[in-house]
C-alpha positions as a printed NumPy array, in Angstrom:
array([[  6.909,  11.284,  -8.861],
       [  8.487,  12.719,  -5.724],
       [  9.622,   9.958,  -3.442],
       [  9.84 ,  10.702,   0.279],
       [ 13.247,  10.147,   1.793],
       [ 13.548,   7.553,   4.55 ],
       [ 16.097,   9.861,   6.169],
       [ 13.677,  12.791,   6.433],
       [ 10.39 ,  10.956,   6.996],
       [ 10.073,   8.994,  10.231],
       [  6.391,   8.19 ,   9.685],
       [  4.583,   7.584,   6.434],
       [  0.807,   7.288,   6.299],
       [ -1.238,   5.549,   3.636],
       [ -4.994,   5.272,   3.23 ],
       [ -6.196,   2.151,   1.427],
       [ -9.778,   1.889,   0.206],
       [-11.468,  -1.198,  -1.274],
       [-14.816,  -1.39 ,  -3.053],
       [-16.72 ,  -3.889,  -5.144],
       [-17.827,  -3.113,  -8.698],
       [-20.691,  -4.974, -10.313],
       [-21.098,  -5.682, -14.023],
       [-24.296,  -7.654, -14.505],
       [-23.983, -10.753, -12.31 ],
       [-20.165, -10.455, -12.081],
       [-18.286,  -8.478,  -9.471],
       [-14.682,  -7.555,  -8.833],
       [-12.816,  -5.777,  -6.089],
       [-10.924,  -2.576,  -6.802],
       [ -8.812,  -0.412,  -4.605],
       [ -7.052,   2.897,  -4.213],
       [ -4.018,   3.687,  -2.105],
       [ -3.064,   7.243,  -1.182],
       [  0.157,   8.521,   0.349],
       [ -1.203,  11.108,   2.776],
       [  1.901,  13.316,   3.01 ],
       [  2.23 ,  13.846,  -0.758],
       [ -1.363,  13.306,  -1.89 ],
       [ -0.17 ,  10.869,  -4.564],
       [ -2.5  ,   7.969,  -5.204],
       [ -2.889,   4.897,  -7.354],
       [ -5.868,   2.767,  -8.31 ],
       [ -5.376,  -0.995,  -8.477],
       [ -7.088,  -4.286,  -9.259],
       [ -4.362,  -6.515,  -7.834],
       [ -2.541,  -6.302,  -4.503],
       [  0.791,  -6.521,  -6.342],
       [ -0.017,  -3.165,  -7.95 ],
       [ -0.699,  -1.652,  -4.525],
       [  2.592,  -3.054,  -3.21 ],
       [  4.436,  -1.628,  -6.236],
       [  3.063,   1.83 ,  -5.382],
       [  4.212,   1.44 ,  -1.751],
       [  7.719,   0.522,  -2.958],
       [  7.74 ,   3.549,  -5.285],
       [  6.94 ,   5.686,  -2.256],
       [ 10.014,   4.366,  -0.454],
       [  8.412,   1.67 ,   1.701],
       [ 10.606,  -1.378,   2.196],
       [  8.453,  -4.465,   2.445],
       [  9.892,  -7.477,   4.247],
       [  8.807, -11.043,   3.707],
       [  7.287, -12.597,   6.837],
       [  5.426, -15.813,   7.54 ],
       [  3.205, -16.735,  10.479],
       [  6.101, -18.757,  11.919],
       [  8.63 , -15.913,  11.737],
       [  9.887, -14.897,  15.196],
       [ 11.375, -11.645,  13.871],
       [  8.176,  -9.864,  12.906],
       [  8.167,  -6.121,  13.482],
       [  6.233,  -5.072,  16.549],
       [  4.729,  -1.853,  17.786],
       [  6.148,  -0.724,  21.131]])
């Protein structure tokens, strides 16, 4: 898997899609995440799997809470 370099890529775009699958009376949510620049994608059942894919693509995920004053902002 080719991983984009943080030094050469200022912006990284992902598309995340969620859908519900039904099996009889039971349902579950599934998802797919795609890295737009490379076209690489991953299907997932759990958000941890989506986050793992983002990390593999070079995204650094910080840990924030609602009380954190140092959240990233868009200027």
